[in-house]
TORNU-770251 format. One line per field, with one value per residue (C-alpha): residue number from 1; residue in one letter; z, y, x. Coordinates in Angstrom, 2 decimals, decimal comma. Example, Ala and Ser with C-alpha at 12.3 -4.5 7.8 and 13.67 -1.06 7.14 Angstrom:
// TORNU-770251
pos: c(1/2)
code: c(A/S)
c3: c(7,80/7,14)
c2: c(-4,50/-1,06)
c1: c(12,30/13,67)
// end
This chain:
// TORNU-770251
pos: c(1/2/3/4/5/6/7/8/9/10/11/12/13/14/15/16/17/18/19/20/21/22/23/24/25/26/27/28/29/30/31/32/33/34/35/36/37/38/39/40/41/42/43/44/45/46/47/48/49/50/51/52/53/54/55/56/57/58/59/60/61/62/63/64/65/66/67/68/69/70/71/72/73/74/75/76/77/78/79/80/81/82/83/84/85/86/87/88/89/90/91/92/93/94/95/96/97/98/99/100/101/102/103/104/105/106/107/108/109/110/111/112/113/114/115/116/117/118/119/120/121/122/123/124/125/126/127/128/129/130/131/132/133/134/135/136/137/138/139/140/141/142/143/144/145/146/147/148/149/150/151/152/153/154/155/156/157/158/159/160/161/162/163/164/165/166/167/168/169/170/171/172/173/174/175/176/177/178/179/180/181/182/183/184/185/186/187/188/189/190/191/192/193/194/195/196/197/198/199/200/201/202/203/204/205/206/207/208/209/210/211/212/213/214/215/216/217/218/219/220/221/222/223/224/225/226/227/228/229/230/231/232/233/234/235/236/237/238/239/240/241/242/243/244/245/246)
code: c(M/S/T/P/V/P/A/T/P/P/A/V/A/A/P/A/A/T/A/T/S/A/P/A/R/L/S/A/R/A/L/V/K/R/F/G/E/T/T/A/L/A/G/V/D/L/D/L/A/D/G/E/S/L/A/V/M/G/P/S/G/S/G/K/S/T/L/L/H/C/L/A/G/I/L/V/P/D/A/G/S/V/M/L/R/G/R/P/V/H/G/L/D/E/R/E/R/S/L/L/R/R/T/S/Y/G/F/V/F/Q/N/G/Q/L/L/P/E/L/P/A/V/E/N/V/A/L/P/A/L/L/L/G/T/S/R/R/E/A/T/E/L/A/T/R/W/L/A/S/L/G/L/A/G/M/E/G/R/R/P/G/E/L/S/G/G/Q/A/Q/R/V/A/V/A/R/A/L/V/T/Q/P/D/V/V/F/A/D/E/P/T/G/A/L/D/Q/A/N/G/H/E/V/M/R/L/L/T/E/A/T/R/A/V/G/A/C/L/V/V/V/T/H/D/E/Q/V/A/A/W/C/G/R/R/I/V/V/R/D/G/R/V/V/D/E/R/R/T/A)
c3: c(32,23/28,79/27,96/26,28/22,80/21,06/19,44/16,32/14,54/14,20/10,86/9,85/8,62/11,97/13,14/16,42/17,28/19,51/22,72/23,19/26,83/27,67/29,96/28,12/27,34/26,51/27,84/28,01/30,16/29,76/27,80/27,40/25,54/24,79/22,70/23,81/23,19/21,03/22,59/20,57/22,78/24,72/26,85/24,93/26,33/24,65/25,33/23,30/24,05/23,22/19,47/18,61/15,72/15,69/12,91/14,06/11,40/11,14/9,20/9,48/12,84/14,43/17,12/15,78/15,73/19,15/20,45/19,04/20,58/24,02/23,89/22,86/25,63/23,18/24,59/28,17/28,41/30,39/32,06/32,04/32,07/29,79/31,11/29,60/31,26/34,26/34,48/34,27/31,25/31,71/35,01/33,78/33,38/30,03/30,81/31,84/28,80/26,53/28,05/27,65/23,96/23,45/25,41/24,92/21,77/18,09/15,49/11,74/10,13/6,75/5,23/7,23/8,82/8,27/8,78/5,23/5,95/7,44/5,50/6,11/8,59/10,79/10,66/11,94/14,51/16,04/18,56/19,89/20,15/22,16/24,65/25,17/22,83/21,41/17,84/16,69/18,25/17,07/13,52/13,42/14,72/12,23/9,38/10,36/10,59/7,15/5,72/7,34/5,59/2,17/2,17/2,26/0,31/0,79/4,19/2,84/0,86/2,15/2,16/-1,07/-2,81/-1,84/-3,36/-1,24/-0,38/0,51/2,70/4,56/5,19/6,71/8,95/9,97/10,83/12,89/14,79/15,67/16,31/20,10/20,21/21,60/23,46/21,00/17,47/16,44/12,70/11,52/7,91/7,14/3,50/2,75/0,54/-1,27/-4,27/-3,66/-4,31/-2,05/0,56/0,71/1,01/3,83/5,72/5,25/6,64/9,44/10,68/10,36/12,09/15,01/15,54/15,41/18,23/20,19/19,92/19,72/16,58/16,38/12,83/12,11/8,59/6,40/3,97/4,35/2,57/5,08/7,98/6,65/7,50/11,20/13,37/14,72/13,80/15,50/14,02/15,89/15,34/17,37/19,87/20,59/19,40/17,39/15,83/16,61/14,80/14,17/10,63/10,97)
c2: c(21,03/19,59/17,43/14,14/13,44/10,08/8,96/7,44/7,93/4,74/3,21/4,97/1,76/-0,02/-1,30/-0,04/-0,94/1,34/-0,31/1,02/-0,05/1,83/4,87/8,16/10,02/13,20/13,93/16,79/17,13/19,59/22,08/25,50/28,44/31,75/34,73/37,59/36,53/33,58/30,17/28,32/25,17/24,17/21,21/18,85/15,52/13,68/10,87/9,85/6,75/6,19/6,03/6,95/9,28/11,51/13,64/16,65/17,73/20,29/23,38/26,70/28,30/24,99/25,13/22,53/24,82/26,22/22,65/21,98/25,20/24,34/20,80/22,20/24,80/27,70/28,83/28,46/27,16/29,16/25,97/22,29/20,49/19,27/16,55/15,22/11,98/12,98/16,43/19,41/21,59/24,02/25,37/26,16/29,75/31,04/30,18/26,65/26,14/27,43/24,90/22,14/22,97/22,70/19,47/17,44/18,69/18,84/20,97/20,75/23,70/24,09/26,02/24,38/27,64/26,69/29,39/30,43/31,41/28,04/24,84/21,82/20,16/23,26/23,72/20,17/20,44/23,68/22,14/19,82/22,74/24,71/21,82/21,99/19,23/19,89/21,19/18,06/15,68/17,75/17,90/14,17/13,44/15,84/14,23/10,81/12,04/13,64/10,40/8,39/10,62/10,27/13,51/12,18/14,50/17,52/18,57/21,75/22,98/25,95/25,89/27,94/25,24/22,45/21,42/21,85/18,17/18,11/21,18/19,63/16,47/18,72/20,13/16,59/15,78/18,98/18,08/14,64/15,31/15,55/12,53/14,44/13,00/14,57/15,98/18,57/19,07/21,93/21,32/19,75/18,99/22,12/23,64/20,38/18,52/15,22/12,96/14,96/15,26/11,50/10,97/13,51/11,89/8,43/9,52/11,55/8,76/6,04/8,10/9,15/5,57/4,34/6,67/6,09/9,69/10,76/12,61/15,24/16,44/19,27/18,89/19,43/16,69/13,24/11,60/13,15/12,06/8,50/8,22/8,57/5,76/7,81/10,94/13,34/16,00/19,31/21,60/24,68/23,83/20,30/16,84/15,69/12,51/10,11/6,98/4,78/4,84/1,92)
c1: c(26,06/25,53/22,55/23,46/22,15/22,03/25,28/23,74/20,41/18,41/17,56/14,36/12,77/13,10/9,71/8,34/4,79/2,77/1,61/-1,88/-1,92/1,30/1,09/0,67/3,86/1,94/-1,53/-4,00/-7,07/-9,95/-7,85/-9,44/-7,87/-9,57/-8,53/-10,75/-14,32/-13,28/-12,93/-10,27/-10,26/-13,33/-12,25/-9,94/-8,70/-5,85/-3,34/-0,30/1,77/5,44/5,99/2,40/1,58/-1,48/-2,96/-4,98/-7,48/-10,23/-11,32/-9,53/-10,22/-11,25/-8,56/-6,11/-3,07/-3,98/-4,07/-0,59/0,72/-0,69/0,71/4,11/4,27/4,15/0,82/-0,42/-3,98/-6,52/-7,73/-6,86/-3,56/-0,78/1,53/4,76/5,91/3,85/5,43/3,07/3,82/0,94/2,33/5,85/7,02/8,37/12,00/11,08/8,86/11,64/14,05/11,47/11,05/14,80/15,32/12,13/10,38/11,22/9,42/8,83/7,07/5,40/8,30/11,08/12,26/15,89/18,50/19,35/22,95/23,88/24,63/22,43/24,78/24,92/21,14/20,75/23,55/22,20/19,73/22,46/24,89/22,34/22,23/25,99/27,16/30,62/30,77/32,59/30,05/27,05/28,42/29,07/25,59/24,01/25,95/24,67/21,10/21,31/22,66/19,87/17,32/18,94/20,95/24,53/26,79/24,51/25,84/27,43/24,45/22,51/18,68/18,55/20,57/18,18/14,88/11,76/11,67/15,35/15,03/12,09/14,13/16,81/14,08/13,08/16,70/16,93/13,74/15,09/18,78/18,32/15,99/13,02/10,02/7,57/7,82/5,26/4,71/2,47/1,37/4,79/3,93/1,92/4,63/5,50/4,14/2,42/5,45/7,76/5,04/4,61/8,37/8,68/5,79/7,25/10,60/9,03/6,75/9,40/12,10/9,90/8,74/12,32/13,41/10,20/9,04/5,41/4,43/1,67/0,84/-1,55/-2,89/-5,93/-4,82/-6,41/-3,45/-1,04/-3,24/-3,26/0,46/-0,35/-1,64/-4,52/-6,36/-8,72/-10,97/-11,30/-14,24/-15,19/-12,48/-13,68/-12,65/-15,65/-14,21/-11,38/-10,29/-7,32/-5,94/-3,51)
// end
C-alpha cells in the first residue's frame, strides 16, 4: 500500500506560529546512551511542539549528535524514552525504525549526501518513490518543491553541476517532499559560506514551519542557532542551558 504524500508544497514564507501550550509532537524523557565506558547522554528531557524549531549546541563530544541520532531512531537509547505523537520510538526494532525514518522523518546532512548520478528532481523524488508514490506524481511533486526553494529550471542538473548552496537546497527539498513530522539537520551549513548558509537556514526554517514539521538542528554556529525558535546547550551528555531565541 502506498503512503500518501502532499500534492503541493506550501509557500515557504507562510507564517506559522508555534503554540507553546500544544502537546509535544516529539518528546524524550531521561535519555541515557553509553558507548563502552563513555556516557554520551546522561538523562536528557526534551519536548518539541508542532512547527517548533530547536538548535542543539555544545562542544565536540558533548552528546549533541548522539541526542539527534536517538531522537531520529538511528540509535537506540540504553535507558529512557523517545515518543513521536505518543508512539514509542525507543522500543521499535530496526525494521520498524527504518520505516519510521522513511515515513515520518526528513534529514539534511552537512554535505547533502545527494546521489551524484541522479539529477536534482530524481534526488528529491526518491523518498516519495520509496513510499510507493507513482513516478509521475513523485516527479511532479519534486519539481514543485524545487521551484518553491528557488531552483526552477535546475531539475535536470546533477549534484556536481550545482553550487554548494544549490545542492543543499536540493537536500532540503528531499527532506520535506514527504511532509515529515520532524526534520533533523546535522550541521546543515557547515560546508557553506556565510551568505549561502543564511539562505539555506532561512528556507529550511520557513519551509518546516509552513508544513508544521518540527526542526532539530545540530550546530556549533550561534548565527545558525539564531534561526531557530529555541536552543539548548548540551555538555557532558546533559542539557545545561535552554532559552528561546525568537
